C-alpha positions as CSV (number, residue, x, y, z in Angstrom):
1,X,10.0,24.3,-11.8
2,X,6.6,26.0,-12.3
3,X,4.7,22.7,-12.0
4,X,5.5,22.4,-8.3
5,X,5.3,25.1,-5.7
6,X,7.5,27.4,-7.8
7,X,9.6,28.3,-4.8
8,X,12.9,28.0,-6.8
9,X,11.6,30.4,-9.4
10,X,10.5,32.9,-6.8
11,X,13.8,32.6,-5.0
12,X,15.7,33.3,-8.2
13,X,13.5,36.3,-9.0
14,X,13.9,37.7,-5.5
15,X,17.7,37.3,-5.8
16,X,17.5,39.3,-9.0
17,X,15.7,42.1,-7.2
18,X,11.9,41.4,-7.6
19,X,9.8,42.2,-4.6
20,X,7.4,39.4,-3.9
21,X,4.4,39.6,-1.6
22,X,4.5,37.1,1.3
23,X,0.8,36.3,0.9
24,X,-0.1,33.0,-0.7
25,X,-2.7,34.4,-3.0
26,X,-0.2,36.8,-4.4
27,X,2.4,34.2,-4.9
28,X,-0.1,31.9,-6.6
29,X,-1.1,34.7,-9.0
30,X,2.6,35.3,-9.9
31,X,3.0,31.7,-10.7
32,X,-0.2,31.6,-12.8
33,X,1.0,34.7,-14.6
34,X,4.3,33.1,-15.5
35,X,2.6,29.9,-16.6
36,X,0.0,31.5,-19.0
37,X,1.9,34.5,-20.3
38,X,2.3,33.9,-24.1
39,X,6.0,33.4,-25.1
40,X,7.0,34.0,-28.7
41,X,10.8,33.8,-28.4
42,X,12.2,30.6,-27.1
43,X,15.7,29.4,-26.3
44,X,17.3,26.1,-25.5
45,X,19.0,26.1,-22.2
46,X,22.1,24.0,-21.6
47,X,23.7,23.4,-18.2
48,X,27.3,22.7,-19.3
49,X,29.9,24.9,-21.0
50,X,31.8,23.7,-24.0
51,X,30.7,21.8,-27.1
52,X,27.0,21.1,-27.8
53,X,27.0,19.3,-31.2
54,X,28.6,21.9,-33.5
55,X,28.2,24.9,-31.2
56,X,30.6,26.0,-28.5
57,X,28.9,27.5,-25.4
58,X,30.7,29.9,-23.0
59,X,29.2,31.6,-20.0
60,X,28.6,34.8,-21.9
61,X,27.9,33.7,-25.5
62,X,27.4,30.8,-27.9
63,X,29.7,30.4,-30.9
64,X,28.3,28.9,-34.1
65,X,25.1,29.0,-36.1
66,X,21.9,27.1,-35.1
67,X,18.2,27.3,-35.9
68,X,17.5,27.8,-32.2
69,X,19.1,30.1,-29.7
70,X,21.3,28.4,-27.2
71,X,21.8,29.9,-23.7
72,X,24.0,28.6,-20.8
73,X,21.9,28.2,-17.7
74,X,23.0,26.4,-14.6
75,X,21.3,25.9,-11.2
76,X,24.6,26.8,-9.5
77,X,26.3,30.1,-9.6
78,X,29.2,30.0,-12.1
79,X,32.2,32.3,-11.9
80,X,33.4,32.4,-15.5
81,X,37.2,32.4,-15.6
82,X,37.2,33.6,-19.2
83,X,37.6,37.3,-19.8
84,X,39.2,39.6,-22.3
85,X,41.7,42.5,-22.1
86,X,43.6,43.8,-25.1
87,X,43.6,42.4,-28.6
88,X,45.0,39.4,-30.4
89,X,47.8,41.6,-31.8
90,X,48.7,42.8,-28.3
91,X,49.0,39.3,-27.1
92,X,50.9,38.0,-30.1
93,X,53.4,40.8,-30.1
94,X,54.1,40.5,-26.4
95,X,53.5,37.0,-24.9
96,X,53.6,35.1,-28.3
97,X,56.9,36.9,-29.3
98,X,58.7,36.1,-26.0
99,X,57.4,32.5,-25.9
100,X,59.1,31.9,-29.3
101,X,62.2,29.7,-28.9
102,X,61.1,28.4,-25.5
103,X,59.8,24.9,-25.7
104,X,58.1,24.8,-22.3
105,X,56.3,28.1,-22.9
106,X,55.2,27.2,-26.4
107,X,54.0,23.8,-25.2
108,X,52.0,25.4,-22.3
109,X,50.3,27.8,-24.7
110,X,49.6,25.1,-27.2
111,X,48.1,23.0,-24.4
112,X,45.6,25.9,-23.9
113,X,44.5,25.6,-27.5
114,X,44.3,21.8,-27.5
115,X,41.1,21.0,-25.4
116,X,38.8,22.7,-28.0
117,X,40.1,20.1,-30.5
118,X,39.9,17.0,-28.2
119,X,36.3,16.1,-29.0
120,X,36.8,16.8,-32.7
121,X,39.8,14.4,-32.6
122,X,38.1,11.9,-30.3
123,X,41.0,12.1,-27.8
124,X,40.7,11.5,-24.1
125,X,41.2,14.0,-21.3
126,X,44.7,14.1,-19.6
127,X,47.2,16.4,-18.0
128,X,50.8,17.6,-18.0
129,X,52.8,18.5,-15.0
130,X,55.8,20.8,-15.0
131,X,58.1,19.6,-12.2
132,X,61.1,21.6,-11.0
133,X,62.8,23.6,-8.3
134,X,61.4,26.8,-6.8
135,X,61.9,29.9,-9.0
136,X,62.5,27.8,-12.1
137,X,59.7,29.4,-14.0
138,X,57.0,26.8,-13.7
139,X,54.3,29.3,-12.6
140,X,55.3,31.6,-15.4
141,X,54.5,28.8,-17.9
142,X,51.1,28.4,-16.3
143,X,50.4,32.1,-16.4
144,X,51.1,32.5,-20.1
145,X,48.9,29.5,-20.8
146,X,46.1,31.0,-18.7
147,X,46.5,34.3,-20.7
148,X,45.0,32.5,-23.7
149,X,41.6,32.4,-22.0
150,X,41.5,35.0,-19.2
151,X,43.2,36.9,-16.4
152,X,45.8,34.5,-14.9
153,X,45.1,35.8,-11.4
154,X,41.6,34.4,-11.8
155,X,42.1,31.6,-14.3
156,X,44.9,29.8,-12.5
157,X,43.7,27.6,-9.6
158,X,45.5,25.7,-6.9
159,X,45.7,22.0,-6.2
160,X,44.7,22.8,-2.6
161,X,41.3,21.2,-2.8
162,X,39.4,18.0,-2.1
163,X,38.6,15.6,-4.9
164,X,34.9,16.8,-4.6
165,X,36.1,20.4,-5.1
166,X,38.2,19.4,-8.1
167,X,35.2,17.6,-9.6
168,X,33.3,20.9,-9.5
169,X,36.2,22.7,-11.2
170,X,36.5,20.1,-13.9
171,X,32.8,20.5,-14.8
172,X,33.3,24.3,-15.0
173,X,36.3,23.9,-17.4
174,X,34.6,21.4,-19.7
175,X,36.3,21.4,-23.2
176,X,38.8,23.8,-21.8
177,X,42.1,24.0,-20.0
178,X,42.1,23.6,-16.2
179,X,45.3,25.1,-14.6
180,X,46.4,23.9,-11.2
181,X,49.5,25.2,-9.4
182,X,51.4,23.8,-6.4
183,X,50.8,20.1,-6.6
184,X,52.3,19.6,-3.1
185,X,49.3,21.5,-1.6
186,X,46.9,18.6,-2.2
187,X,46.6,15.9,0.4
188,X,49.1,13.2,-0.7
189,X,46.5,10.6,0.1
190,X,44.1,12.1,-2.5
191,X,46.7,12.9,-5.2
192,X,46.4,9.7,-7.1
193,X,42.6,9.7,-7.0
194,X,42.5,13.3,-8.2
195,X,44.7,12.5,-11.2
196,X,42.3,9.7,-12.1
197,X,39.2,11.8,-11.5
198,X,40.3,14.7,-13.8
199,X,41.5,12.5,-16.6
200,X,38.7,10.0,-16.6
201,X,36.1,12.7,-17.3
202,X,33.4,11.5,-14.9
203,X,32.6,12.4,-11.3
204,X,31.6,10.2,-8.5
205,X,28.3,8.4,-8.5
206,X,26.0,9.9,-5.8
207,X,22.5,9.2,-4.5
208,X,19.8,11.8,-4.4
209,X,17.9,12.6,-1.2
210,X,15.2,10.2,-2.5
211,X,17.7,7.4,-2.8
212,X,17.9,7.3,-6.6
213,X,21.2,7.6,-8.5
214,X,22.0,11.2,-9.5
215,X,23.6,11.8,-12.9
216,X,27.3,12.1,-12.5
217,X,29.2,15.1,-13.8
218,X,31.0,14.6,-17.1
219,X,33.6,16.6,-18.8
220,X,36.4,16.6,-21.3
221,X,39.5,18.7,-20.6
222,X,43.2,19.1,-20.4
223,X,44.8,20.1,-17.2
224,X,48.2,21.8,-16.8
225,X,49.9,21.5,-13.4
226,X,53.1,22.6,-11.7
227,X,55.0,21.7,-8.6
228,X,58.4,20.9,-7.0
229,X,57.7,17.2,-6.9
230,X,56.1,14.6,-9.1
231,X,52.9,12.7,-8.5
232,X,55.0,9.6,-7.7
233,X,57.0,11.5,-5.1
234,X,53.9,13.1,-3.5
235,X,52.0,9.8,-3.2
236,X,55.1,8.0,-1.7
237,X,54.9,10.5,1.2
238,X,51.5,9.0,2.0
239,X,52.9,5.5,1.8
240,X,51.1,5.0,-1.5
241,X,52.5,3.5,-4.7
242,X,51.3,5.1,-7.9
243,X,50.4,2.8,-10.7
244,X,51.1,3.3,-14.4
245,X,47.6,4.4,-15.1
246,X,47.9,7.4,-12.7
247,X,51.3,8.4,-14.0
248,X,50.3,8.4,-17.7
249,X,47.2,10.5,-16.9
250,X,49.5,13.3,-15.5
251,X,52.6,13.3,-17.8
252,X,55.5,14.6,-15.8
253,X,57.8,17.0,-17.6
254,X,61.1,18.4,-16.2
255,X,60.6,22.2,-16.1
256,X,64.3,23.0,-16.5
257,X,65.0,23.2,-20.2
258,X,68.7,22.5,-19.7
259,X,70.1,25.9,-20.6
260,X,70.9,27.0,-17.0
261,X,68.0,29.5,-17.2
262,X,65.2,27.4,-15.6
263,X,62.3,27.0,-17.9
264,X,63.7,29.4,-20.5
265,X,66.0,28.6,-23.5
266,X,65.9,32.1,-25.1
267,X,65.3,35.4,-23.3
268,X,65.3,37.6,-26.4
269,X,66.1,41.2,-25.4
270,X,65.6,40.7,-21.7
271,X,68.4,41.3,-19.3
272,X,68.1,38.0,-17.4
273,X,65.7,35.0,-16.9
274,X,64.3,36.9,-13.9
275,X,63.4,40.0,-16.0
276,X,62.0,37.7,-18.7
277,X,59.7,36.1,-16.2
278,X,58.6,39.5,-14.9
279,X,57.9,40.8,-18.4
280,X,55.8,37.7,-19.2
281,X,53.9,38.2,-15.9
282,X,53.3,41.8,-16.7
283,X,52.1,41.1,-20.2
284,X,49.8,38.3,-19.0
285,X,48.1,40.7,-16.6
286,X,47.5,43.2,-19.4
287,X,46.7,41.1,-22.5
288,X,44.5,38.0,-22.1
289,X,41.4,36.3,-23.4
290,X,41.2,37.8,-26.9
291,X,43.4,35.1,-28.5
292,X,41.3,32.3,-26.9
293,X,38.0,33.8,-28.3
294,X,39.5,34.2,-31.7
295,X,40.7,30.6,-31.6
296,X,37.2,29.3,-30.7
297,X,35.7,31.3,-33.6
298,X,38.1,29.8,-36.0
299,X,37.6,26.3,-34.7
300,X,33.8,26.5,-34.7
301,X,33.8,27.9,-38.3
302,X,36.2,25.3,-39.7
303,X,35.4,22.1,-37.9
304,X,35.3,19.8,-40.9
305,X,38.6,21.0,-42.4
306,X,40.3,21.0,-39.0
307,X,39.2,17.4,-38.2
308,X,41.2,16.0,-41.2
309,X,44.2,18.2,-40.3
310,X,44.1,17.0,-36.7
311,X,44.0,13.3,-37.6
312,X,46.9,13.6,-40.1
313,X,48.9,15.7,-37.6
314,X,48.5,13.3,-34.7
315,X,49.4,10.3,-36.8
316,X,52.5,12.0,-38.2
317,X,53.7,13.1,-34.7
318,X,53.1,9.7,-33.1
319,X,54.8,7.9,-36.0
320,X,57.9,10.1,-35.6
321,X,58.4,9.6,-31.8
322,X,57.4,6.0,-31.0
323,X,59.5,2.9,-31.5
324,X,58.1,-0.4,-32.9
325,X,58.1,-2.0,-29.5
326,X,56.6,1.0,-27.7
327,X,53.9,0.0,-25.2
328,X,50.3,1.1,-25.3
329,X,51.0,3.4,-22.3
330,X,53.6,5.3,-24.2
331,X,51.5,5.5,-27.4
332,X,48.5,6.9,-25.4
333,X,50.6,9.7,-23.9
334,X,52.3,10.4,-27.3
335,X,48.9,11.1,-28.8
336,X,48.2,13.7,-26.1
337,X,51.4,15.4,-26.9
338,X,50.6,15.2,-30.6
339,X,47.2,16.9,-30.1
340,X,49.0,19.8,-28.3
341,X,51.5,20.0,-31.2
342,X,48.8,20.1,-33.8
343,X,46.8,22.7,-31.8
344,X,49.7,25.0,-31.7
345,X,50.4,24.6,-35.4
346,X,46.8,25.3,-36.4
347,X,46.7,28.4,-34.1
348,X,49.9,29.6,-35.8
349,X,48.4,29.1,-39.2
350,X,45.4,31.2,-38.2
351,X,47.9,34.0,-37.3
352,X,47.3,33.9,-33.6
353,X,50.7,33.1,-32.2
354,X,53.3,34.7,-34.4
355,X,55.4,31.4,-34.3
356,X,57.1,29.9,-37.3
357,X,55.8,26.7,-38.9
358,X,56.9,23.6,-37.0
359,X,57.8,25.5,-33.8
360,X,54.9,24.1,-31.8
361,X,55.7,20.6,-33.0
362,X,59.3,20.9,-32.0
363,X,58.3,22.2,-28.6
364,X,55.9,19.2,-28.1
365,X,58.7,16.9,-29.2
366,X,61.2,18.3,-26.6
367,X,58.6,18.0,-23.8
368,X,57.6,14.5,-24.9
369,X,61.3,13.4,-24.8
370,X,61.6,15.0,-21.3
371,X,58.5,13.0,-20.2
372,X,59.8,9.8,-21.7
373,X,63.2,10.1,-20.1
374,X,61.4,10.3,-16.7
375,X,58.8,7.6,-17.4
376,X,61.2,5.1,-19.0
377,X,61.4,3.7,-22.5
378,X,61.8,0.0,-22.0
379,X,58.8,-2.2,-21.4
380,X,55.6,-1.6,-19.5
381,X,55.9,0.8,-16.6
382,X,53.9,-1.4,-14.3
383,X,56.0,-4.5,-15.2
384,X,59.2,-2.6,-14.5
385,X,57.8,-1.5,-11.1
386,X,57.0,-5.1,-10.3
387,X,60.5,-6.3,-11.2
388,X,62.1,-3.5,-9.2
389,X,60.0,-4.3,-6.1
390,X,60.8,-8.0,-6.3
391,X,64.5,-7.4,-6.7
392,X,64.5,-5.0,-3.8
393,X,63.0,-7.7,-1.6
394,X,65.8,-10.1,-2.3
395,X,68.4,-7.4,-1.9
396,X,67.1,-6.6,1.5
397,X,66.2,-10.1,2.8
398,X,68.1,-12.6,0.7
399,X,70.7,-13.3,3.3
400,X,68.5,-13.1,6.4
401,X,65.0,-14.5,6.0
402,X,65.7,-17.8,4.0
403,X,66.5,-21.2,5.6
404,X,68.8,-23.7,3.9
405,X,66.6,-26.3,2.4
406,X,69.1,-29.1,3.2
407,X,69.4,-28.3,6.9
408,X,66.2,-26.4,7.8
409,X,65.7,-25.1,11.4
410,X,69.5,-25.2,12.0
411,X,69.7,-21.4,12.0
412,X,67.6,-19.0,13.8
413,X,65.5,-17.3,11.1
414,X,63.2,-14.5,12.1
415,X,60.1,-13.9,10.0
416,X,61.0,-16.7,7.6
417,X,60.2,-15.9,3.9
418,X,61.1,-19.3,2.6
419,X,64.1,-21.6,1.8
420,X,67.1,-21.6,-0.5
421,X,69.3,-24.2,-2.2
422,X,72.6,-23.6,-4.0
423,X,73.3,-24.5,-7.6
424,X,76.6,-25.8,-9.1
425,X,77.7,-22.2,-9.7
426,X,77.1,-21.2,-6.1
427,X,74.0,-19.1,-6.8
428,X,71.2,-19.3,-4.3
429,X,67.9,-20.6,-5.7
430,X,65.2,-18.9,-3.5
431,X,61.9,-20.6,-2.7
432,X,59.4,-18.1,-1.4
433,X,56.4,-19.2,0.6
434,X,53.1,-18.3,-1.0
435,X,51.7,-16.0,1.7
436,X,55.0,-14.0,1.8
437,X,54.9,-13.8,-2.0
438,X,51.3,-12.4,-1.9
439,X,51.7,-10.0,1.0
440,X,55.3,-8.7,0.5
441,X,56.6,-9.3,-3.0
442,X,53.2,-8.5,-4.6
443,X,52.4,-5.5,-2.3
444,X,50.3,-3.1,-4.3
445,X,49.9,-5.5,-7.3
446,X,47.7,-8.4,-8.3
447,X,49.6,-11.7,-7.4
448,X,48.6,-13.3,-10.7
449,X,49.9,-10.3,-12.7
450,X,53.2,-10.5,-10.7
451,X,53.6,-14.2,-11.3
452,X,52.9,-13.7,-15.1
453,X,55.5,-10.9,-15.3
454,X,58.1,-12.9,-13.4
455,X,57.6,-16.0,-15.5
456,X,57.8,-13.9,-18.8
457,X,61.1,-12.5,-17.6
458,X,62.5,-15.9,-16.6
459,X,62.7,-14.9,-12.9
460,X,60.3,-17.6,-11.8
461,X,60.8,-21.3,-12.7
462,X,57.5,-22.9,-13.6
463,X,56.5,-26.3,-12.4
464,X,56.2,-29.3,-14.8
465,X,52.5,-28.6,-15.2
466,X,53.3,-25.0,-16.2
467,X,51.9,-23.5,-13.0
468,X,54.1,-20.9,-11.1
469,X,54.3,-22.8,-7.8
470,X,56.2,-26.0,-6.7
471,X,55.8,-28.4,-3.8
472,X,59.3,-29.5,-2.8
473,X,59.8,-31.8,0.1
474,X,61.5,-30.0,3.0
475,X,62.9,-32.0,5.9
476,X,61.0,-31.3,9.1
477,X,58.5,-29.0,7.2
478,X,56.7,-31.2,4.7
479,X,55.8,-30.1,1.2
480,X,55.1,-26.4,1.3
481,X,53.9,-24.6,-1.8
482,X,56.6,-22.2,-2.9
483,X,57.6,-19.9,-5.8
484,X,61.1,-20.9,-7.1
485,X,63.2,-18.0,-8.3
486,X,66.1,-18.3,-10.8
487,X,69.4,-16.4,-10.7
488,X,68.0,-14.0,-13.3
489,X,66.7,-11.8,-10.5
490,X,70.2,-10.4,-10.3
491,X,70.6,-9.7,-14.0
492,X,70.2,-6.4,-15.9
493,X,70.4,-3.0,-14.3
């Protein structure tokens, strides 16, 4: 900055209160003085919070030992969400005590510990979404999670943002927990893209004013969300169809724990779920941040021993919850839940939570089961979506848009989708024209993928050459290329 006109340096010094002469000679002398002044103490400046090799950098301090001093310095103003009020004991005896016995609260708090372990474990970014009715306690779970790191009033953010705004937030919460409330406030058209953006850990590629490619923002984080509807429901309002990749990046968890108390399973000595929520809210506004800083100090000081513990813990959790035929999608999400479970257990071993051994693991297991019940256990999620869409097409149009192949053009068919014949058992064998197949049955999916899935399920009858299409002779039409469906489209659920 000093090798150019040094205007940025002068601007920052002026912002900090230095009076600078408007005369060019004086400005040049100031620049010269800054360039030639002998500097004995040097520091290495980093422009991103979080892990830098074996050090963890926050906006106010650097944790860990290094031969050189590391200081966070960014060209943009950074409002640190991390702050401290009270002690670890205050937090443990209030929030930690009330969270015990409540799977969603323990899971949310454990999710706050987990991001600091993600790089050590080599795990990807990802999110969790508490879905439920109003006043079910979703926001309470977010507040207690936020209290690990700072004042919930400052730490918790809203989904009400553009994807560009979320990109800036993600960079600010690198190696940390980003908390976003009220999913329904984001533009439904941008919801799917936002889930991808946050979980993929990389911002958009942009050009500089000189036309060159600017370095994209990069981050690693977990994000915790809440709302009255799921990502799938929100996207459907915009006429969009979420794919499996988007859904597994934001794992949807039913907020209601099933005890007729919303998110709570145990209210301890509180009079009601409402007073329980009020107590947690009050404690969260009084005691926050200390337990997060203590956690970072422990993690930084014990990185090597923790790494082995994490690897073993993740493997043990995943092995206990997945089935032999579980898909890669399910295993990927299971590993994210596993890291949360391990983080909570390690934090408890360090005396930070006050929870019993295994309590965090059990909470993660219950939340994982809630996610799996919503996501579905059988087969690939995208494959099941394809099958459901194809079956829905025949349920809607099987009797109205297909012409009898033996007597075509006898009936008045509007917007013809193809032809049908009848087998010996009386089932209709549908023959779908290729353009209808691509535009309607495959809407939102790659046609080759759809054909592969349908053939694997036995819904499509392959031709003699193994290809998915046939060329039957149809009176008065010729030999159109069609996809021939079997009666298996009506089988199963």
